[in-house]
Each structure stands twice: as structure tokens, then as C-alpha cells.
C-alpha positions as CSV (number, residue, x, y, z in Angstrom):
1,X,-3.8,-40.2,14.7
2,X,-4.7,-42.8,17.2
3,X,-4.8,-46.5,16.1
4,X,-8.1,-47.6,17.6
5,X,-6.9,-51.3,17.8
6,X,-3.8,-50.3,19.8
7,X,-5.7,-47.8,21.9
8,X,-8.2,-50.4,23.0
9,X,-5.5,-53.1,23.6
10,X,-3.5,-50.6,25.8
11,X,-6.3,-48.9,27.7
12,X,-8.9,-51.6,28.5
13,X,-8.3,-54.4,30.9
14,X,-9.1,-57.7,29.2
15,X,-10.6,-59.1,32.4
16,X,-13.0,-56.2,32.6
17,X,-14.0,-56.7,29.0
18,X,-14.6,-60.4,29.6
19,X,-16.7,-59.6,32.7
20,X,-18.8,-57.1,30.8
21,X,-19.7,-59.8,28.3
22,X,-20.5,-62.5,30.8
23,X,-17.3,-64.2,31.9
24,X,-16.9,-64.9,35.6
25,X,-13.1,-64.4,36.1
26,X,-11.9,-65.8,39.4
27,X,-9.2,-64.5,41.7
28,X,-6.6,-66.6,39.9
29,X,-7.4,-64.8,36.6
30,X,-9.2,-67.8,35.1
31,X,-12.6,-68.4,33.6
32,X,-14.6,-71.0,31.9
33,X,-13.9,-70.9,28.2
34,X,-16.7,-69.6,26.1
35,X,-15.6,-71.4,22.9
36,X,-16.0,-75.0,24.0
37,X,-18.0,-77.0,26.6
38,X,-15.7,-76.2,29.6
39,X,-16.2,-77.6,33.0
40,X,-13.0,-76.3,34.7
41,X,-11.6,-72.8,34.3
42,X,-9.2,-73.4,31.4
43,X,-9.2,-69.8,30.0
44,X,-6.4,-67.8,31.6
45,X,-5.7,-64.0,31.5
46,X,-2.2,-62.6,31.7
47,X,-0.5,-59.5,30.3
48,X,-3.8,-58.2,29.0
49,X,-4.3,-61.3,26.8
50,X,-6.3,-64.5,27.1
51,X,-5.5,-68.1,26.3
52,X,-7.5,-71.3,26.7
53,X,-5.2,-74.2,27.5
54,X,-7.9,-76.7,26.4
55,X,-9.0,-75.5,23.0
56,X,-6.0,-73.2,22.2
57,X,-8.0,-70.0,21.4
58,X,-6.4,-66.8,22.6
59,X,-5.7,-63.2,21.8
60,X,-6.5,-59.6,22.9
61,X,-9.7,-58.1,24.1
62,X,-10.6,-57.3,20.5
63,X,-10.1,-61.0,19.6
64,X,-12.3,-62.0,22.6
65,X,-15.2,-59.8,21.5
66,X,-14.7,-60.7,17.8
67,X,-15.0,-64.4,18.5
68,X,-17.7,-64.1,21.1
69,X,-20.1,-62.1,18.9
70,X,-18.9,-63.4,15.5
71,X,-17.7,-60.0,14.4
72,X,-15.1,-58.7,12.0
73,X,-12.2,-56.9,13.8
74,X,-13.5,-53.4,13.0
75,X,-17.0,-54.3,14.2
76,X,-15.5,-55.6,17.4
77,X,-13.6,-52.3,17.9
78,X,-16.9,-50.4,17.3
79,X,-18.8,-52.6,19.8
80,X,-16.1,-52.1,22.4
81,X,-16.1,-48.3,21.7
82,X,-19.8,-48.1,22.1
83,X,-20.0,-50.4,25.2
84,X,-17.1,-48.9,27.1
85,X,-17.2,-45.3,25.9
86,X,-13.6,-45.3,24.6
87,X,-14.5,-42.2,22.6
88,X,-12.8,-43.3,19.4
89,X,-13.8,-41.3,16.4
90,X,-15.8,-43.2,13.7
């Protein structure tokens, strides 16, 4: 049985997930942080995780979606599944 959390973390690129939900990721793998009033790209993407060096928020693509849309972890997985066609069973 596939763990949907691990499957999403391993198969989807976090930068692609961020772009899908409105982040403008630059060529240096940085973006304005969505979680505070950011004026310089302080959110960094590396090893399929994100980290804001100003406010300290960070995590996986699931965490990004969870925080962005105020969802519970399972709801975030379902949203990613629906939006990216991951084809996880319900």
C-alpha cells in the first residue's frame, strides 16, 4: 500500500507545487514568502523542501499547501491529488 504523504513528497517537485499556487520562484530557487509581508525573496527551496529565513516557516510540499490554504494534512494531500492528478486512491 502506498503512503500518500510519502508518494507526494517523493514524486512532486515543491517548486512546481509552489508555482501552481501562485509563488514566483526565481532562478536562484527563491520566492517571496507567503506567510509574512516579504519584500525580498526570503523563501528558499532545496532538496524538495522550503524554508523562509525571515519567519522560520518551512517543510514539504504538503506543509506548503496546508499552511497556504489553512488545511489539515489529509485535506492538503487530497487537494494536491486533485490539482496534480497524482491518482492516489481515496
